[in-house]
C-alpha positions in Angstrom: -40.5 65.7 -36.0 -43.6 67.3 -37.4 -45.8 65.5 -34.8 -43.4 66.6 -32.0 -43.6 70.3 -32.8 -47.4 70.2 -33.2 -47.7 68.5 -29.9 -45.6 71.2 -28.4 -47.7 73.8 -29.9 -50.9 72.2 -28.5 -49.4 72.0 -25.2 -48.5 75.7 -25.2 -52.2 76.5 -26.1 -53.3 74.4 -23.1 -51.4 77.0 -20.8 -53.4 79.9 -22.1 -56.5 79.5 -19.8 -54.2 79.3 -16.9 -52.7 82.7 -17.4 -55.5 84.6 -15.9 -55.9 82.1 -13.1 -52.4 82.4 -12.1 -52.3 86.1 -12.3 -49.6 86.4 -15.0 -49.5 89.7 -17.0 -51.6 89.9 -20.2 -48.4 90.2 -22.3 -47.8 86.5 -21.6 -50.7 85.6 -23.9 -48.8 87.2 -26.8 -45.6 85.6 -26.0 -47.1 82.1 -25.8 -49.1 82.7 -29.0 -45.8 83.9 -30.7 -44.0 80.8 -29.6 -46.9 78.6 -30.7 -47.0 80.2 -34.2 -43.3 79.8 -34.6 -43.5 76.1 -33.6 -46.3 75.5 -36.1 -44.5 77.5 -38.9 -41.3 75.5 -38.4 -43.2 72.2 -38.3 -44.8 73.0 -41.6 -41.4 73.6 -43.3 -40.4 70.1 -42.1 -43.5 68.3 -43.3 -42.9 67.7 -47.1 -39.2 66.7 -47.0 -37.9 64.0 -49.3 -34.5 62.9 -50.6 -34.3 61.9 -54.4 -31.3 60.1 -55.8 -31.5 60.1 -59.5 -29.3 59.6 -62.5 -28.8 63.4 -62.7 -27.8 63.8 -59.0 -29.1 64.4 -55.5 -32.1 66.5 -54.6 -33.4 67.3 -51.1 -36.9 69.0 -51.4 -38.6 70.9 -48.7 -41.5 73.2 -48.5 -39.5 76.5 -48.8 -36.2 75.3 -50.2 -34.6 72.8 -52.4 -31.1 71.5 -52.7 -30.0 70.2 -56.1 -26.6 68.8 -56.8 -25.4 67.1 -59.9 -23.1 64.1 -59.3 -20.2 65.9 -61.0 -20.7 68.9 -58.5 -20.3 66.7 -55.4 -16.7 66.5 -54.1 -17.1 64.3 -51.0 -19.5 63.0 -48.5 -19.2 61.9 -44.9 -21.5 59.9 -42.6 -20.8 59.9 -38.8 -22.4 58.1 -36.1 -21.4 58.7 -32.5 -23.5 56.9 -30.1 -27.0 57.7 -31.2 -26.2 60.9 -33.0 -26.0 60.7 -36.8 -24.7 63.2 -39.3 -24.5 63.0 -43.1 -23.1 65.9 -45.1 -22.0 66.5 -48.6 -19.4 68.9 -49.8 -19.7 70.4 -53.2 -16.8 71.5 -55.5 -17.0 75.1 -54.2 -16.3 73.9 -50.7 -19.9 74.3 -49.2 -21.1 71.8 -46.8 -24.7 70.6 -47.2 -26.1 68.8 -44.2 -28.7 66.2 -45.2 -31.8 66.1 -43.0 -31.1 63.4 -40.5 -34.6 61.7 -40.8 -33.9 61.2 -44.5 -30.8 59.1 -43.9 -31.6 57.9 -40.3 -30.4 54.4 -39.4 -27.5 52.3 -40.6 -29.4 50.6 -43.4 -30.7 53.8 -45.0 -27.3 55.6 -44.7 -25.5 52.6 -46.1 -28.0 52.7 -49.2 -27.4 56.5 -49.6 -23.6 55.9 -49.3 -23.7 53.1 -51.8 -25.5 55.2 -54.5 -23.0 58.0 -53.9 -20.1 55.6 -54.4 -21.7 54.1 -57.5 -21.9 57.6 -59.0 -18.1 58.2 -58.4 -18.4 60.4 -55.3 -15.6 59.6 -52.7 -16.5 59.6 -49.0 -16.3 57.7 -45.7 -18.3 56.3 -43.0 -17.3 56.9 -39.4 -18.6 54.8 -36.5 -18.0 55.2 -32.8 -17.6 51.6 -31.5 
């Protein structure tokens, strides 16, 4: 994902020299630079993402945020795969849903590993597949 956003940002920068040649208004420079900075900033928030499953609980770390749940705080989980779209969410005891980043649990093998760890720690849940 990080590489995709950076590629998009470089692509937008390639348009900058064409603005004057195509006769676009100068404000277009600022709009493209703003979109470019937003893409780079979002890409940087995705970069250091990891999922840690320890004896204490589950932790999803990102650059600007962190999700920590004790095993006793997790009420249920659900993994859904419809065609090529995957979703893995966890609901805590307060009723809040937490969506795990899909690249951390992408693929049947990785999702089954995460589901098995959740089951071993007493968390109920289910896997749903569209055949």
